[in-house]
C-alpha positions as CSV (number, residue, x, y, z in Angstrom):
1,M,0.0,0.0,0.0
2,V,1.2,3.5,-0.8
3,T,2.0,5.5,2.3
4,L,-0.5,8.4,3.0
5,L,0.8,12.0,3.6
6,D,-1.9,13.1,6.0
7,T,-4.5,10.7,7.4
8,T,-6.4,13.5,9.2
9,D,-7.2,15.1,5.8
10,P,-10.8,14.3,4.8
11,K,-9.4,13.7,1.3
12,P,-6.0,12.3,2.1
13,R,-3.3,12.8,-0.5
14,L,-1.2,9.9,-1.8
15,R,2.5,10.3,-1.0
16,H,3.4,8.8,-4.4
17,P,0.3,9.2,-6.7
18,E,2.2,8.4,-9.9
19,K,3.1,4.9,-8.4
20,A,-0.4,4.0,-7.0
21,S,-1.5,2.0,-10.0
22,R,1.7,0.1,-10.3
23,P,1.8,-3.6,-9.4
24,D,3.7,-4.5,-6.3
25,T,7.3,-5.3,-6.8
26,P,8.8,-8.4,-5.2
27,Y,10.0,-8.3,-1.6
28,L,13.5,-9.3,-0.8
29,P,14.2,-10.1,2.9
30,K,17.0,-8.1,4.4
31,P,20.2,-10.0,5.2
32,P,21.7,-9.7,8.7
33,W,24.1,-7.1,7.9
34,L,21.3,-4.6,7.2
35,R,19.7,-4.8,10.6
36,V,19.8,-1.6,12.6
37,R,18.8,-0.6,16.0
38,A,15.4,1.2,16.4
39,P,15.6,4.8,17.4
40,G,14.6,5.9,20.9
41,S,17.7,7.3,22.8
42,Q,17.7,10.6,24.7
43,G,19.9,12.1,22.0
44,F,17.5,11.1,19.3
45,S,14.7,12.7,21.3
46,H,16.7,16.0,21.7
47,T,17.4,16.1,17.9
48,H,13.8,15.4,17.2
49,K,12.5,18.2,19.4
50,I,14.9,20.8,17.8
51,M,13.7,19.9,14.5
52,R,10.0,20.1,15.4
53,D,10.6,23.4,17.5
54,H,12.2,25.0,14.4
55,S,9.6,23.5,12.0
56,L,12.3,21.9,9.8
57,T,12.1,19.0,7.5
58,T,14.9,16.3,7.5
59,V,15.8,13.9,4.7
60,C,16.4,11.4,7.4
61,E,12.7,11.2,8.0
62,E,11.3,11.8,4.5
63,A,13.8,9.3,2.8
64,A,13.1,6.7,5.6
65,C,17.0,6.5,6.2
66,P,18.0,3.4,8.1
67,N,20.6,5.3,10.0
68,I,18.3,7.9,11.7
69,G,18.7,6.2,15.1
70,E,22.4,6.3,15.1
71,C,22.8,9.8,13.6
72,W,20.2,11.6,15.6
73,E,21.6,10.0,18.9
74,K,24.6,12.0,18.0
75,R,22.6,15.1,17.1
76,H,23.5,14.8,13.5
77,A,20.5,15.6,11.2
78,T,20.4,16.3,7.4
79,M,18.3,19.5,6.7
80,M,15.9,19.3,3.7
81,I,15.0,22.7,2.6
82,M,12.3,24.0,0.3
83,G,9.5,21.8,1.6
84,D,8.8,18.1,1.7
85,I,7.2,17.6,-1.8
86,C,9.4,16.9,-4.8
87,T,8.5,17.8,-8.4
88,R,10.3,14.6,-9.6
89,A,9.1,11.0,-9.4
90,C,12.2,8.9,-9.2
91,A,11.7,5.2,-8.9
92,F,13.8,4.7,-5.8
93,C,12.9,7.7,-3.7
94,N,10.5,7.9,-0.7
95,V,10.2,11.7,-0.7
96,A,6.6,12.7,-1.6
97,T,5.8,13.7,-5.2
98,G,3.5,16.5,-6.2
99,R,3.1,20.4,-6.5
100,P,5.4,22.2,-3.8
101,G,4.2,25.3,-2.0
102,Q,5.9,28.6,-1.9
103,L,9.3,29.0,-0.4
104,D,9.5,29.9,3.4
105,A,11.7,33.0,3.5
106,D,12.3,32.3,7.2
107,E,13.5,28.8,6.8
108,P,17.3,29.7,6.3
109,A,17.4,31.5,9.6
110,R,15.6,28.5,11.3
111,V,18.1,26.1,9.8
112,G,21.1,28.2,11.0
113,D,19.6,28.4,14.5
114,A,18.9,24.7,14.6
115,V,22.6,24.0,13.5
116,A,23.8,26.3,16.3
117,R,21.6,24.6,18.9
118,L,22.7,21.1,17.9
119,G,26.4,22.3,18.1
120,L,27.1,20.7,14.7
121,E,30.7,20.6,13.5
122,H,29.6,19.7,10.0
123,V,26.1,19.9,8.4
124,V,24.6,18.6,5.3
125,V,21.8,20.7,3.7
126,T,19.8,19.0,0.9
127,S,16.5,19.7,-0.8
128,V,13.7,18.3,-2.9
129,D,13.8,19.1,-6.7
130,R,12.1,22.4,-7.4
131,D,11.6,22.4,-11.2
132,D,8.9,24.9,-10.5
133,L,11.3,27.6,-9.6
134,A,13.2,29.7,-12.1
135,D,16.5,29.1,-10.4
136,G,15.7,25.6,-9.1
137,G,16.0,26.9,-5.5
138,A,19.7,27.9,-5.9
139,Q,19.2,31.4,-4.1
140,H,17.5,29.6,-1.1
141,F,20.6,27.3,-0.8
142,S,22.7,30.4,-0.9
143,E,20.7,32.1,1.8
144,T,20.7,29.0,4.0
145,I,24.5,28.7,3.8
146,A,24.7,32.5,4.6
147,A,22.5,31.9,7.7
148,I,24.5,29.0,8.9
149,R,27.8,30.9,8.5
150,R,26.2,33.8,10.5
151,L,24.7,31.8,13.4
152,A,27.2,28.8,13.5
153,P,30.4,30.1,12.1
154,Q,32.5,27.1,13.2
155,T,30.3,24.6,11.3
156,T,31.6,23.5,7.9
157,I,28.7,23.1,5.3
158,E,28.0,20.5,2.7
159,V,25.2,20.9,0.2
160,L,23.5,18.1,-1.6
161,T,21.7,19.9,-4.4
162,P,19.3,18.7,-7.2
163,D,20.6,18.8,-10.8
164,F,19.4,22.2,-11.7
165,L,18.5,20.9,-15.1
166,R,17.7,23.8,-17.5
167,K,18.3,26.4,-14.7
168,D,21.1,28.4,-16.2
169,G,23.4,30.2,-13.6
170,A,21.9,28.3,-10.6
171,L,25.1,26.4,-9.9
172,D,27.1,29.6,-10.0
173,V,24.8,31.1,-7.2
174,V,25.3,28.0,-5.0
175,I,29.2,27.9,-5.5
176,A,29.5,31.6,-5.0
177,A,28.0,31.1,-1.4
178,R,31.2,29.0,-0.7
179,P,29.9,25.7,0.7
180,D,32.8,23.5,1.8
181,V,31.5,20.4,0.0
182,F,29.3,20.5,-3.1
183,N,27.5,17.1,-3.5
184,H,25.2,15.9,-6.2
185,N,24.4,12.3,-6.5
186,L,24.5,10.4,-9.8
187,E,22.3,7.8,-7.9
188,T,22.9,4.9,-10.4
189,V,24.7,3.9,-13.6
190,P,23.6,5.7,-16.9
191,G,21.9,2.5,-18.3
192,L,19.3,2.5,-15.5
193,Y,18.4,6.2,-15.7
194,P,15.2,5.7,-17.9
195,K,13.9,3.3,-15.3
196,I,15.4,4.6,-12.0
197,R,15.8,8.4,-12.6
198,P,13.7,9.3,-15.6
199,G,13.5,13.0,-14.9
200,A,17.3,13.4,-14.9
201,R,20.1,13.2,-17.4
202,Y,23.4,11.4,-16.6
203,F,25.7,13.5,-18.4
204,H,24.1,16.7,-17.3
205,S,24.6,15.6,-13.6
206,L,28.2,14.6,-14.4
207,R,28.9,18.1,-16.0
208,L,27.4,19.8,-13.0
209,L,29.9,18.2,-10.7
210,Q,32.8,19.1,-13.2
211,R,31.6,22.7,-13.5
212,A,31.5,23.0,-9.7
213,K,35.2,22.4,-9.4
214,E,35.8,24.6,-12.5
215,I,34.0,27.5,-10.7
216,D,35.9,27.2,-7.5
217,A,38.7,24.6,-7.3
218,R,38.7,25.0,-3.5
219,T,35.4,23.4,-3.3
220,F,35.4,19.7,-2.6
221,T,33.0,17.8,-4.8
222,K,31.2,14.6,-3.9
223,S,28.8,12.2,-5.6
224,G,27.1,8.9,-4.8
225,I,25.4,5.9,-6.3
226,M,23.2,3.1,-5.0
227,V,23.8,-0.6,-5.9
228,G,21.5,-3.5,-6.0
229,L,19.3,-2.2,-8.6
230,G,20.5,-4.5,-11.4
231,E,23.7,-2.7,-12.4
232,T,26.8,-4.6,-13.3
233,R,30.1,-4.3,-11.8
234,E,31.7,-3.0,-15.1
235,A,29.1,-0.2,-15.2
236,V,29.8,1.0,-11.6
237,L,33.6,1.0,-12.5
238,Q,32.7,3.2,-15.5
239,V,30.8,5.6,-13.3
240,M,33.9,5.8,-11.0
241,D,36.0,6.7,-14.2
242,D,33.5,9.3,-15.2
243,L,33.6,11.0,-11.8
244,R,37.4,11.1,-11.8
245,S,37.2,12.6,-15.1
246,A,35.1,15.3,-13.6
247,D,37.6,15.7,-10.9
248,V,35.2,14.5,-8.0
249,D,37.0,14.1,-4.7
250,F,34.6,11.9,-2.8
251,L,32.5,8.9,-3.8
252,T,29.8,7.2,-1.7
253,I,28.3,3.7,-2.5
254,G,25.4,2.3,-0.6
255,Q,22.8,-0.5,-0.9
256,Y,19.5,0.5,-2.4
257,L,16.6,-0.3,0.0
258,Q,13.1,-0.3,-1.3
259,P,10.8,2.2,0.4
260,T,7.5,0.6,-0.6
261,R,6.4,-2.3,-2.8
262,K,5.4,0.3,-5.4
263,H,9.2,1.4,-5.7
264,A,11.8,-0.1,-7.9
265,A,12.6,-3.6,-6.8
266,I,15.8,-4.7,-5.1
267,E,17.7,-7.0,-7.5
268,R,20.1,-8.2,-5.0
269,Y,21.9,-7.3,-1.7
270,V,25.5,-6.4,-2.2
271,T,27.8,-8.1,0.3
272,P,30.0,-6.2,2.8
273,E,33.0,-7.8,1.0
274,E,31.9,-6.6,-2.4
275,F,31.7,-3.0,-0.9
276,E,35.2,-3.3,0.4
277,A,36.3,-4.4,-3.0
278,L,34.6,-1.5,-4.6
279,A,36.2,1.0,-2.1
280,T,39.7,-0.4,-2.8
281,T,39.1,0.0,-6.6
282,A,37.7,3.6,-6.0
283,Y,40.8,4.7,-4.1
284,A,43.1,3.1,-6.8
285,K,41.3,5.2,-9.3
286,G,42.2,8.4,-7.4
287,F,39.4,9.5,-5.1
288,L,40.5,11.3,-2.0
289,Q,37.8,9.8,0.1
290,V,35.4,6.8,-0.4
291,S,32.7,5.5,1.7
292,A,31.3,2.2,0.5
293,S,29.2,-0.1,2.8
294,P,25.5,-1.5,2.9
295,L,24.4,1.4,5.0
296,T,26.4,4.2,3.4
297,R,24.3,7.2,2.5
298,S,25.4,10.6,1.4
299,S,25.3,12.2,4.8
300,Y,26.2,9.2,6.9
301,H,29.3,10.0,9.1
302,A,29.6,13.2,6.9
303,G,31.5,15.1,9.5
304,D,34.1,12.5,10.1
305,D,34.5,11.9,6.4
306,F,34.9,15.7,5.8
307,R,37.9,15.7,8.2
308,R,39.5,12.8,6.4
309,L,38.8,14.4,3.0
310,R,40.5,17.6,4.0
311,E,43.5,15.7,5.4
312,A,43.7,13.6,2.3
313,R,43.9,16.8,0.2
314,E,46.6,18.3,2.4
315,A,48.7,15.1,2.3
316,R,48.4,14.9,-1.6
317,L,49.4,18.6,-1.9
318,A,52.4,18.1,0.5
319,V,53.8,15.4,-1.9
């Protein structure tokens, strides 16, 4: 059954209306290495309260991230700005699809205050796709970065942006705000885009990452893919080569987990040993930092990874 957004509405709206008529996909039971502890610690409750007190949305909740218990216990939350309704309908994503509302002009300041109250050393800010906006939401990203710099000046900032498809100049606005890390996920191999990411274009996303580094060489660039969707190892290795050609510094690889039976099916669970082998190969291809494991997500352990990323660049420059 497709999850409902609001069961108190007399005419409840489907979270994924475009998927409602699809047949259920097969269910593949999770292996032991994907079991996680249920959330419920004091730290989790504290993070939850700050998010609600500031009326903020998190990708941790909207994307049904399996790591929410661990991350929120440590007061690490990934902010999702510009609402909780996406204009895209990717086959893998749990974020609701539909027509978004107007931007909240006060949201950047609330994000900055929440970051300060959580005492974050590093924060990841992402968003839904906003194809309805002339700039794709680039200015809102810029204002959010500025608010965090003002209210939590010691916090390093990572942005995980949409692809800004057909939004000329949007990337320049985001990079001009000087995030420490610019992240945009390719999500999967190019051959699976028509099925998994139909609203996006692989080579546009690749070029976006390349241009981010061209605009400001000081900015770390990062991208990630999911595995278990039916891709071949050869296709994953080609994505690695493509990302290195675009001078991307940091690669994440994680297991795809099916949000509902209406989403794309899991073709297989990739073993921890296979993830280790992919990480070894990625480092050999020249990435400064690689995170590859069944539970890896873009913002999982992002602060620790950023420190290692910075150290790796310094070590390479010192040679």
